[in-house]
N, C-alpha and C positions, 0 to 999 in steps of 0.2 A: 323177572327179567329187569324191570325198572330198578328193583332193589340192587341188582348186580352193578348197574351203571352208576348208582348213587354212592358206591364204595369209593373211598379216596383214591385208591390205586387206579381205577378205571377213569376217574375224573382227570387225573394227571396225564394218563395216556391220551385221552381225547384232546386235551389242551395242547399236548405236544404235537399230535397229528395236525391240529389246526394251524399251529405256528409253522410247521414244516411245509404245509400246503401254501401258506402265505408267502414264505421265503422263496419257495420254488417258483411261484407266480411272478414275484418281483424279479428274480434272476432271468426268467424267460422274457419278461417285458423289457428289461434293460438290454438283453442281447438283441431283441428285435429293434430297439431304438438305435443301438450301435450299428446294426446292419443298415438301417435306413439312413443313418447319418453318413455312413461311408458312401452311400449312393447319391446323397444330396450335394449339389454344387452351390457355390456362392452366387446369388442372383444379383446382389447390389451391395454397395457400401454407403451407409448414411451417417453423416457427421452432425452432431448436435453440440453447438458452442453457445451457451447462454451468457448473458451479461452485456455490459456496454463497452467493454474493452475490446480492442481489435488488434492485439499483438500477434495473433495467429488466426488464419482463416482456413476455410475448407481445403483450398488448393494446397496450402502448406501441409496440412494434415495428411492429405492424399499422398504427397511426396514422401512424408516421413514413413508411412506404413507401406508405401510401394504399391498403391492401387494399380498404377499403370505398369511400372517396372517389374513387379512381381506377378502381374496378371491375376489379381485376387478374384475378380469377377470371372466366373466360369470354372474356377478350380474347385476340386472336391474339398468339402469342409474339413475332413479328417487330415488333409494335407496342409492346413493353415494353422500355424501356432499363434493362437490368440494372446497368450501370455507374452510372447516375444514382441508382438505389436504394441501391447501396453507398455512394455519396458522402453521401447523406442520413443514412444510419446512422452513418457515421464522424464526422459533425458533432455527434453527441450526446456530451456530455462524459463519460458513463459507459461508452461503448463504445470499447474499445481496438482491436478488429479486427472487421471484418465481411466476409463473403463471400456473394455471391448468385449462384446458378446454377440451371439447369434440368436435371432428370433426364430419362431416356428416356420417362417417362410423361407429360410435360408438367406436372410439379409444380415450382413455384419453391421452391428450398431456400434458407433463410436461416440462416447460422451466425454466432453472436454470441459475442465474447469480451469480458467486462466488465473494467474496471479494478479492480485489487485494492488498496484502501487499507490502509496499515500504521500510519498515525498520524493522529490528529485534533488540529488545532491551533486554539487560541483565542488570537489575538494581543492586544496591548494596546490595539488600536483597536476591540475588540469584534467583530472579524470571525472567522468560523468556517469552517474548510475542512479537507479531507483532503489528505494526501500519499500518493501511490500507490507501488507497489513500484519504479517507475522514477524516483522523485524528482520527480514532477510534481504540481502543485496541482490539485485538482478540487473542485467544489462539493459541498455536502451534498445529500442526496436527500430529497425529501418522502415517499418510499415505504419507505425502509429506513435503519436506523442500524447502521453496522458496529461490531462489538465489537473495538475496537483500542485501542492505547496512546493516552493523552491527554497533550497538552503545552499548558502555558499559562504566564502570567507576563509577563516583559518581552521578548516576542517582537515584533520590529520588522517582520517579513515582512508585506507588504501583499497583499491578494487582490482581483483584478479580476473575480471571478465567472466565470472561464473557465479552461480548461486552460492551465497556464503552468509554466515552470521556476522553480526557486528562485533568489532574487537575493541574499539576505543570508547572511553566514557562519553566523549562529546557526541559521537554518533548515536549512542544509546539515548542521550538526552534529546537529541534532535528527533529521534523516533518517538519518544514519549510525548514530546510537545506536538508533533504532527498528528499523532493518534488522538490526542485530546482535542485539538482544533477541529479535526474532520468530523468528530462526533457532535459538535455543537454548530447548529446552522448559522448562528450569528457570527461566531469567530471564523467559521469556515468561509464566510463571505467577506469578512473584513480583513483577515490576515492573508497576505499574498506571498510573503517571503520571510525567511529567517536568516539573519546574518550573524556569523560567529566572529566576534571581534578578537583583537590580539590577546586580550585577557581571557579568552575562551568563555566569554559570557554571551548569552543569546540575546539578540536584538530583533524585535519583530517589526516588519514593515507593513503598515496598514494600507488598505485600498483607498480609504477616505482620510484626508488630512496629511499635512506636511511634517508630521512628527514621527519620532521613533519611540518604540516601547521597549524599555530595558527590562527584560525578563530575568536576566541573571542565569539561573539554572532551571532544571525541570522539576524541582521539588515544589510541593504544595501548589500544583497548577490550578486546581479549582479555587482555592483561596485567592490566589493572585489575579485570576481572571474575573472573579467576583468583585474584587477591589477595583479593577480596571473598569468594569461595567458601572460601578457606582461613581467613579470619577467622570466617566463619559456623561452620565445622567446629571450630575450635580455641578460640575465645573465647566465643561465645554460649552453648554448652552448659554452660559452667562458671558463668556469671553470670546468664543469662536474657535474654529478648528485649528487656525494657524497661530494661536497665541503661544502655544508651548512647542518647543523643539524636541524635548525629551519628556516622556512620562515614565518614571521609574517605579516599577511594581515588584522589584526583586525582594522587597521586605514584606512580610506577610501582615504586618500591623499598620502599614501606612502606604499611601501613594504620594510620590513627590513629582509635581509638575514643574519642570524647569522652563522658564519663559524665554522667548526669543528677545534678547535685549537689543538686537539690531532692528527689530520691527518698529517702523515709524508709521504714524497715522497721517502725516502730511502727504500731499499729492506727489511731491517730488520723490519721496521714498517709495511710494507705490509704483512709480513709473519705472523703477529699476528693473531691467529685464532679468537679471540674475538673482533677484531677491529670494526666489524659492530655493535655489541651490545653496546660497549662503546660509539660509536658515536651517539647513539640515543639521543633525546632531554631530558634535565634534567627536571624531575617532582618531586613533593614532594613525599617522600617515604611513601607509605601507611602503616598503621598499619595492624596487623593480621586480623582485622575485616573489613578493608577497601578493596575495589576492587583494583586489580592490573592492571597496564598498560599492555595491551596485547602484546606490541612489545618490551618494554624496560625491560630486565631482569638483566642487569649488575649491580653489587654491587659496582664497582669502582667509588669513588667520582669524580665529574667533577667540574672544576672551571668555573666561568662565563667568556665567551670569550670576548675579547676586539675588535675583528675584526668584522666588519659588512659591508654589502653593502646595499645601499638604492637606490630605483628607484622612483623618484618623478613623480607625475602625476598632 
């Protein structure tokens, strides 16, 4: 008898019967689950929104998926289209990722991941928008203002009030610069604004000091900021924060510090109330339709300084 079952043909038959029994059991189990699911009603809706951004809250999520208007709580689960709820959430410009599922207790779970802005842009057409960590434009929120780097000036990037990619070279350079700055704790604390001048060069506005940093473009950012750090460590401690009106780091092999030629050490010069504004870097005077430089408001003409300091690398 044992020899008969050891034959290959009987071994295949037994294996086939085993698989058939397993599949039948799974089908019966799935049918039972479907029957139970059809009888289960939604007991609650729980929303989970991690992170420190507050562009969207639980109340708005409830409104999007219609917790009240569609009467989700109390409805049978087989009558609720979870995929449709996910699609509605993903259509919101502040939501990057959404997942909707039901747990074993009949509770609809909603997990939300918000977009993370890293730069706020005010273009020359008076349009205002964010750029997120993936380089996408998103609108401002009426509920929350993100504390991020600000860029303005001669920015040509248009905004259609929807999530969109960047189209102009200057906007892409702004994104690259903002992304670099936010990843470094020192520069993230020191740089508060980026101004695009009429020549489409990037100027950085520091939190500490009355100078501007001429970055130029977004090429070789690490080299340029390393040079700036060396200049901060070697030159500024010897002469003071207000000695230079412009620190030019757009060249990768040197840093040029252009001095404030109007800076005086006598008490009369120090007493001038507008001395800080006069000492800001010279930029081309914008026309009435052009964006204004955010920190330089002085109308007093400035001469090109002859004194400069160079740190060679």
